[in-house]
C-alpha positions in Angstrom: 195.5 54.0 231.8 198.5 55.7 230.2 197.5 54.6 226.6 194.0 55.9 227.0 195.0 59.2 228.5 197.4 59.7 225.6 194.6 58.9 223.2 192.2 61.3 225.0 194.8 64.1 224.7 195.3 63.3 221.1 191.6 63.3 220.4 191.1 66.7 222.2 193.9 68.1 220.0 192.4 66.7 216.8 188.9 68.1 217.7 190.3 71.6 218.5 192.1 71.6 215.1 189.0 70.5 213.3 186.9 73.2 215.0 189.5 75.8 214.0 189.4 74.5 210.4 185.7 73.9 209.9 184.0 76.5 212.2 186.3 79.3 213.0 187.2 79.7 209.3 183.5 80.0 208.2 182.4 83.2 206.5 179.2 83.6 208.5 177.7 86.3 210.8 180.1 86.9 213.7 177.5 86.5 216.4 176.4 83.1 215.0 180.0 81.9 214.8 180.8 83.1 218.3 177.7 81.2 219.6 178.6 78.0 217.8 182.2 78.1 219.0 181.2 79.0 222.6 179.5 75.7 223.1 181.9 73.7 221.0 184.8 75.0 223.0 183.1 74.7 226.4 185.4 71.9 227.6 183.5 68.8 226.7 185.2 65.4 227.1 184.7 64.5 223.3 183.5 61.1 224.3 181.7 60.4 221.1 184.7 61.4 218.8 186.9 59.4 221.2 184.7 56.3 220.7 184.6 56.7 216.9 188.4 57.1 216.6 189.1 54.2 219.0 186.7 51.9 217.2 188.2 52.8 213.8 191.7 52.3 215.2 190.7 48.7 216.2 190.7 48.0 212.4 192.9 50.7 210.7 195.6 53.2 211.8 195.0 56.0 209.3 192.8 58.2 211.6 192.6 61.1 209.1 189.9 59.2 207.3 187.5 59.7 210.2 188.3 63.3 211.4 185.4 65.0 209.5 183.0 62.3 210.6 184.1 62.6 214.2 183.7 66.4 213.9 180.2 66.1 212.4 179.2 63.9 215.3 180.5 66.4 217.9 178.6 69.2 216.2 175.4 67.3 216.4 176.0 66.4 220.1 176.7 70.1 220.8 173.6 71.3 219.0 171.5 68.9 221.1 173.0 70.3 224.4 172.3 73.9 223.3 168.7 73.0 222.6 168.4 70.8 225.7 169.4 73.7 228.0 166.8 76.1 226.6 164.0 77.4 228.9 161.4 75.3 226.8 163.3 72.1 227.7 165.6 71.7 230.8 166.0 75.5 231.5 169.5 75.2 232.7 171.7 78.2 233.5 175.1 76.3 233.5 176.7 73.6 231.3 180.2 72.3 232.0 180.7 75.1 234.6 179.9 77.9 232.1 176.8 79.8 231.3 174.6 77.9 228.9 174.5 79.3 225.4 171.2 81.1 225.7 172.4 82.8 228.9 175.7 83.8 227.3 174.0 85.1 224.2 170.2 84.9 223.9 167.5 82.3 223.1 167.2 83.2 219.4 171.0 83.1 218.9 171.2 79.8 220.8 168.5 78.2 218.7 170.1 79.3 215.5 173.6 78.2 216.6 172.1 74.7 217.3 170.5 74.7 213.9 173.7 75.7 212.2 175.8 73.0 214.0 173.2 70.4 213.0 173.1 71.3 209.3 176.8 71.9 209.0 177.6 68.4 210.2 176.1 66.9 207.1 178.1 69.4 204.9 181.3 68.2 206.5 180.5 64.5 205.6 179.4 65.3 202.0 182.6 67.3 201.4 185.0 64.8 203.0 187.6 63.8 200.4 188.7 60.9 202.5 185.4 59.1 202.0 184.1 57.4 198.9 180.6 58.4 197.7 179.3 55.1 199.0 180.8 55.7 202.4 179.4 59.2 202.5 175.8 58.0 201.8 176.2 55.3 204.4 177.5 57.7 207.1 174.9 60.4 206.3 172.1 57.8 206.4 173.3 56.4 209.8 173.9 59.9 211.2 170.5 61.2 210.3 168.8 58.0 211.6 170.6 58.1 215.0 170.2 61.8 215.5 166.7 62.3 214.1 163.1 61.4 214.9 163.8 57.7 215.3 166.9 58.3 217.5 168.1 61.1 219.7 165.2 63.5 219.1 162.7 60.7 219.9 164.6 60.1 223.2 164.4 63.8 224.0 160.7 64.1 223.6 160.1 60.9 225.6 162.3 62.4 228.3 160.2 65.5 228.4 157.0 63.5 228.5 158.3 61.5 231.4 158.9 64.5 233.6 156.8 64.6 236.8 155.5 61.1 236.0 156.2 57.7 237.5 157.9 55.5 234.9 159.4 52.0 235.2 163.0 50.9 234.4 162.1 49.6 230.9 160.6 53.0 230.0 163.7 54.7 231.4 166.0 52.5 229.4 164.1 53.3 226.2 164.5 57.0 226.8 168.3 56.7 227.4 168.9 54.2 224.6 167.4 56.8 222.2 168.5 60.1 223.8 172.1 59.2 224.7 172.7 55.7 223.2 172.0 56.5 219.6 174.9 58.9 219.1 177.1 56.5 221.0 175.9 53.7 218.6 176.7 56.0 215.7 180.3 56.6 217.0 181.0 52.9 217.3 179.2 51.7 214.2 180.7 54.5 211.9 184.1 53.7 213.2 183.7 50.1 212.5 182.2 50.6 209.0 184.9 53.1 207.9 187.6 50.9 209.4 186.5 47.9 207.3 185.0 45.6 210.0 183.0 42.5 208.9 179.3 42.4 209.2 179.6 40.1 212.2 182.0 42.5 213.9 179.7 45.4 213.3 176.8 43.5 214.8 178.8 42.7 218.0 180.1 46.3 218.2 176.5 47.6 217.8 175.5 45.5 220.8 178.6 46.7 222.6 177.5 50.3 222.0 174.1 49.5 223.5 175.6 48.4 226.7 178.1 51.1 226.8 175.4 53.8 226.3 173.4 52.4 229.2 176.5 52.2 231.4 177.3 55.8 230.6 173.8 57.0 231.5 173.6 55.0 234.7 176.9 56.4 235.8 175.5 59.9 235.0 172.5 59.2 237.2 174.8 57.9 240.0 177.0 61.0 239.8 173.9 63.2 240.1 173.5 61.6 243.5 177.1 61.3 244.8 179.1 63.6 242.5 180.8 66.8 243.4 179.4 70.1 241.9 182.8 71.4 240.9 183.7 68.2 239.0 180.2 67.9 237.4 180.2 71.5 236.2 176.6 71.8 237.5 174.7 71.3 240.7 174.5 67.6 241.9 170.9 66.6 242.5 169.5 68.6 239.5 167.6 65.5 238.3 166.0 65.1 241.7 165.1 68.9 241.7 163.4 68.5 238.3 161.6 65.3 239.5 163.2 63.2 236.8 163.2 59.4 236.9 166.7 58.0 237.3 168.2 54.6 237.9 169.1 55.3 241.6 165.7 56.7 242.2 164.0 53.6 240.7 166.4 50.9 241.8 168.3 52.4 244.7 171.9 53.4 244.6 173.5 50.0 245.2 171.3 48.3 242.6 172.1 51.0 240.1 175.8 50.5 240.7 175.4 46.7 240.2 173.5 47.3 237.0 176.2 49.6 235.7 178.9 47.0 236.4 176.8 44.3 234.7 176.6 46.4 231.5 180.4 47.0 231.7 181.1 43.3 231.9 178.8 42.5 229.0 180.4 45.3 226.9 183.8 43.8 227.4 182.6 40.3 226.5 181.2 41.6 223.2 184.6 43.4 222.5 186.4 40.1 223.0 184.0 38.4 220.6 185.1 40.7 217.7 188.7 39.4 217.9 189.8 42.9 216.8 192.4 45.1 218.4 190.0 46.4 221.1 192.3 47.1 224.0 191.7 50.8 223.8 187.9 50.3 223.8 188.2 48.1 226.8 190.0 50.9 228.6 187.2 53.2 227.6 184.6 50.9 229.3 186.6 51.2 232.5 186.9 55.0 232.0 183.1 55.3 231.6 182.5 53.1 234.6 184.9 55.0 236.9 184.5 58.6 235.8 183.6 61.2 238.4 182.3 63.9 236.0 
């Protein structure tokens, strides 16, 4: 997986540079900036920017065109984590092995930092000189749809409603397709659109993102059962402690692993159908499938 590891390292470097340019350089109240940067720099895997850049690279090599869009996506993902950790939601004390934002600062600051990251993401896209006006409108429309009340936010409230309740696998899938899968879909679809993919290729890649998102979440659930606390950056078994429905809980661990592998196989078949340069995306499927944190 040398090629992928090099691309991951490249993506991490790109994102750090983008945060330095677009966030650290902001003329805003110091505490707000510190809170924003605290969660952005908390050591995330940058999976969504990685996916966006890898999808774009399947069609075009000039990655600079999608740097701001990838940054905007990571800002929105980070805002969602800050709010997700709040006492009114999951009430988590640690994220990625560090104190959650509201514990490191306070609840009001954490809420405002999340708000700032969300709104600034759209500013980045609208002021991106690498995109045409038509591309900006397309990306903003897709980003607001996938992160808003029809996408990630809908998934979050369905997840909250499902706590301490018995739900079935179809209901669980709907939650995760929205809460986690929508931003993964944005990453792949935005990369394809900006890379110049055909309508047919975009459709296949959107389906690919659907299966990849479920694969990612099922592996998350599996790691909550068999993962190591140190690698996860939080206590394994936290989903069980919060009485959340998970794939291993509903299907059993072996069946959950089988379902994860089925989604991986389908995802690769859809990549092959595009006839694009998707070798890196295929490596990402294996990376998601085998990750231990």
